C-alpha positions as CSV (number, residue, x, y, z in Angstrom):
1,M,41.4,56.8,25.0
2,N,40.8,59.8,27.3
3,D,39.6,58.0,30.4
4,V,42.6,56.8,32.5
5,K,40.3,54.5,34.4
6,Q,39.7,52.5,31.2
7,T,43.3,51.8,30.6
8,I,44.8,48.4,31.2
9,A,47.6,50.0,33.2
10,F,45.2,51.7,35.6
11,R,43.0,48.7,35.9
12,L,45.8,46.2,36.5
13,G,47.4,48.6,39.0
14,T,44.2,49.1,40.9
15,L,43.3,45.5,40.9
16,G,46.9,44.6,41.9
17,A,46.7,46.9,44.9
18,V,43.4,45.5,46.1
19,M,44.7,41.9,45.7
20,Q,47.9,42.7,47.5
21,D,46.0,44.1,50.4
22,R,43.7,41.0,50.5
23,F,46.7,38.7,50.2
24,A,48.5,40.6,53.0
25,S,45.4,40.2,55.2
26,K,45.4,36.4,54.6
27,I,49.1,35.9,55.5
28,E,49.5,38.3,58.3
29,F,48.6,35.5,60.7
30,Y,52.0,33.9,59.7
31,D,53.8,37.2,60.5
32,L,54.5,37.6,56.8
33,K,54.0,40.3,54.1
34,P,53.8,39.7,50.4
35,K,57.4,40.7,49.9
36,H,58.5,37.9,52.3
37,V,56.5,35.5,50.2
38,G,58.1,36.8,47.1
39,L,61.6,36.1,48.5
40,M,60.6,32.6,49.7
41,A,59.2,31.9,46.2
42,A,62.4,33.0,44.6
43,L,64.3,30.7,46.9
44,K,62.1,27.8,46.2
45,G,62.4,28.4,42.4
46,G,66.1,28.1,42.6
47,T,68.0,24.8,42.6
48,A,70.6,25.8,45.2
49,A,71.2,28.3,47.9
50,A,71.2,31.9,46.5
51,S,73.3,34.8,47.7
52,Q,71.5,37.9,49.0
53,Q,73.1,39.9,46.1
54,D,71.9,37.4,43.5
55,L,68.4,37.5,44.9
56,A,68.3,41.3,44.9
57,A,69.3,41.3,41.2
58,R,66.8,38.5,40.3
59,L,64.0,40.3,42.2
60,G,65.0,43.8,40.9
61,V,65.2,45.2,44.4
62,A,67.8,46.9,46.6
63,P,70.1,44.4,48.4
64,S,69.2,46.1,51.7
65,L,65.6,45.1,51.2
66,V,66.6,41.4,50.7
67,V,68.7,41.7,53.9
68,A,65.7,43.1,55.9
69,L,63.3,40.4,54.5
70,A,65.9,37.7,55.1
71,D,66.4,38.9,58.7
72,H,62.7,38.5,59.4
73,L,62.4,35.2,57.7
74,E,65.4,33.9,59.5
75,R,63.8,34.9,62.9
76,L,60.7,32.9,61.8
77,G,62.9,29.9,60.9
78,A,61.8,30.0,57.3
79,V,65.3,30.6,55.8
80,E,68.8,29.7,56.8
81,R,71.6,32.1,56.2
82,V,75.1,30.7,55.7
83,R,78.4,32.4,55.0
84,D,80.0,31.3,51.8
85,P,83.3,29.6,52.7
86,G,84.8,30.9,49.5
87,D,83.9,34.5,50.1
88,R,83.2,35.5,53.7
89,R,81.4,38.7,52.6
90,R,78.8,36.6,50.7
91,Q,75.9,35.0,52.5
92,T,73.6,32.5,51.0
93,L,70.0,31.8,51.8
94,T,68.1,28.5,51.7
95,L,64.5,27.8,52.4
96,T,64.0,25.6,55.5
97,E,61.4,22.9,55.8
98,H,59.4,25.4,57.9
99,G,59.8,27.9,55.1
100,V,58.5,25.4,52.5
101,A,55.5,24.8,54.7
102,L,54.9,28.5,55.1
103,L,55.2,29.0,51.4
104,A,52.6,26.2,50.8
105,R,50.2,27.9,53.2
106,C,50.7,31.2,51.4
107,A,50.1,29.5,48.0
108,A,46.9,28.1,49.3
109,A,45.8,31.6,50.5
110,A,46.7,33.0,47.0
111,G,44.7,30.2,45.4
112,E,41.7,31.2,47.5
113,L,42.0,34.7,46.2
114,D,42.3,33.4,42.7
115,D,39.1,31.6,43.1
116,E,37.4,34.6,44.6
117,I,38.4,37.0,41.9
118,T,37.8,34.7,39.0
119,A,34.5,33.2,40.3
120,S,32.6,34.8,37.5
121,L,34.8,33.5,34.8
122,A,34.5,30.2,32.9
123,A,37.4,27.7,33.2
124,S,38.7,28.6,29.7
125,E,38.6,32.3,30.6
126,R,40.6,31.6,33.8
127,A,43.2,29.7,31.8
128,A,43.4,32.5,29.2
129,L,43.8,35.1,31.9
130,R,46.7,33.1,33.5
131,D,48.3,32.8,30.2
132,T,47.9,36.4,29.3
133,L,49.2,37.6,32.7
134,G,52.2,35.3,32.3
135,R,53.1,36.7,28.9
136,L,52.7,40.3,30.2
137,A,54.9,39.5,33.2
138,A,57.6,37.9,30.9
139,G,57.4,40.9,28.6
140,V,58.6,43.2,31.5
141,G,61.2,40.7,32.7
142,L,59.2,39.2,35.6
143,P,59.0,35.5,36.2
144,S,56.0,34.1,34.4
């Protein structure tokens, strides 16, 4: 294949950039960016409070990014940061009720985008796309 624009990598990258911009526009009202939502989703997916270091490892990002995102989310009242009594250097994050509500609003916004982008697909095609994207994500170590 000689045309880069026809590759799956290029198409997914381009489409991902467009969708991230649209998602960012939908959630900016809440003073959030997609990375904030990713951190809240990671917290909601866990069963207990998570340390900032653990979250950085799970998300594959620098710990300093998690700290900056958590600082903003804490100011919004979306997360609570607590020092670990067993290790004073370690801080854990938990999603607050307000954070759960914000995450639900963001999920609704993402659902609207799903509907927009897949409007031309049949229900079976939508299901197949979700499944395929999940398998691709899992194949590169992302949550599916």
